[in-house]
C-alpha positions as CSV (number, residue, x, y, z in Angstrom):
1,M,97.6,101.2,123.4
2,V,95.3,104.2,123.0
3,A,92.3,103.8,120.8
4,A,90.0,106.5,119.3
5,E,87.1,106.3,116.9
6,L,85.8,108.8,114.4
7,C,82.6,108.6,112.3
8,V,82.2,110.5,109.0
9,H,78.9,110.6,107.1
10,F,78.6,110.8,103.4
11,A,76.3,109.7,100.6
12,S,77.4,108.4,97.2
13,V,75.5,107.8,94.0
14,A,75.7,104.4,92.4
15,S,74.2,102.6,89.5
16,V,73.9,99.0,90.6
17,S,72.6,96.0,88.7
18,P,70.0,94.4,91.1
19,P,70.1,90.7,91.5
20,Q,67.9,88.8,89.1
21,R,64.7,87.7,90.7
22,T,61.6,85.8,89.5
23,S,59.2,87.9,91.7
24,R,59.5,91.3,93.3
25,R,58.9,91.6,97.0
26,T,57.3,94.8,98.2
27,T,57.0,96.2,101.6
28,A,53.6,97.2,103.1
29,I,54.7,100.9,103.4
30,E,57.0,102.4,100.8
31,R,58.7,105.5,102.2
32,K,59.4,108.3,99.7
33,R,61.8,111.2,99.9
34,K,63.0,114.1,97.7
35,V,66.7,113.9,97.2
36,P,69.2,115.6,94.9
37,G,70.1,113.3,92.0
38,P,73.3,112.9,90.1
39,D,72.3,115.8,87.9
40,G,71.9,118.0,90.9
41,T,68.1,118.4,90.5
42,P,65.6,117.1,93.1
43,H,64.2,113.7,92.4
44,D,61.6,111.5,94.1
45,A,63.2,108.5,95.7
46,T,62.0,105.3,97.4
47,E,63.7,103.9,100.4
48,V,64.9,100.3,99.8
49,G,65.2,97.9,102.7
50,F,68.5,96.1,103.2
51,R,70.5,93.9,105.5
52,A,74.3,93.6,105.8
53,A,75.7,90.4,104.2
54,G,79.1,91.3,105.8
55,E,80.9,94.4,107.0
56,H,84.7,94.0,106.9
57,W,87.5,96.2,108.3
58,N,90.4,97.4,106.1
59,E,93.5,97.6,108.3
60,Y,96.6,99.8,107.6
61,L,99.9,99.6,109.5
62,L,101.3,103.1,109.7
63,D,105.1,103.7,109.7
64,D,105.0,104.9,113.3
65,G,103.5,101.6,114.5
66,T,99.9,102.9,114.6
67,V,97.2,100.6,113.3
68,A,94.4,102.4,111.4
69,R,91.2,100.4,110.8
70,L,88.4,101.6,108.5
71,K,85.0,100.2,107.7
72,L,82.2,101.6,105.5
73,V,78.7,100.9,106.9
74,V,75.6,101.4,104.8
75,T,73.0,103.4,106.7
76,G,70.4,103.8,103.9
77,V,69.5,102.9,100.3
78,L,67.3,105.0,98.0
79,R,66.2,104.2,94.5
80,L,65.6,107.2,92.3
81,D,62.1,106.9,90.9
82,G,61.9,106.9,87.1
83,M,65.7,107.4,86.6
84,R,67.8,104.8,84.7
85,D,71.5,104.8,83.8
86,Q,72.9,104.3,80.2
87,K,72.4,100.5,80.5
88,G,68.8,100.9,81.7
89,Q,69.5,99.9,85.3
90,P,67.8,101.8,88.2
91,V,69.9,104.5,89.9
92,Y,70.5,104.1,93.6
93,I,71.8,106.5,96.3
94,I,73.8,104.7,99.0
95,E,74.0,106.5,102.3
96,S,76.9,105.4,104.5
97,T,79.2,106.1,107.4
98,N,82.9,105.6,107.6
99,V,84.0,104.1,110.9
100,V,87.6,104.7,111.8
101,S,89.5,103.1,114.7
102,I,93.1,104.2,115.5
103,S,95.3,102.1,117.8
104,A,98.5,104.1,118.5
105,T,101.4,103.0,120.7
106,E,101.7,104.9,124.0
107,D,105.2,106.2,123.2
108,E,103.9,108.2,120.1
109,G,105.4,111.6,119.7
110,S,108.8,110.7,121.2
């Protein structure tokens, strides 16, 4: 078996309903950045801390016997300051990386 890994970086915009909480926890230092919002204009954004609850692989068996494994890994979360979606929920930007692992048979190409 021959294995190779490829990482691709991208950011996506998401409007996510946050979990309901009775009190809001704040960090000692809030980090702010300017980022392009969904409308293309620059917006102030606050970095939001996170921890992975689980990172799962998607596996695909290709017709030539190769196994392709893919996993999305979140690398950062930003909340756009003062921006809400149509339902009144805060707008988040999710920064992430795709991790790809390919396991091909040694007799590929024959």
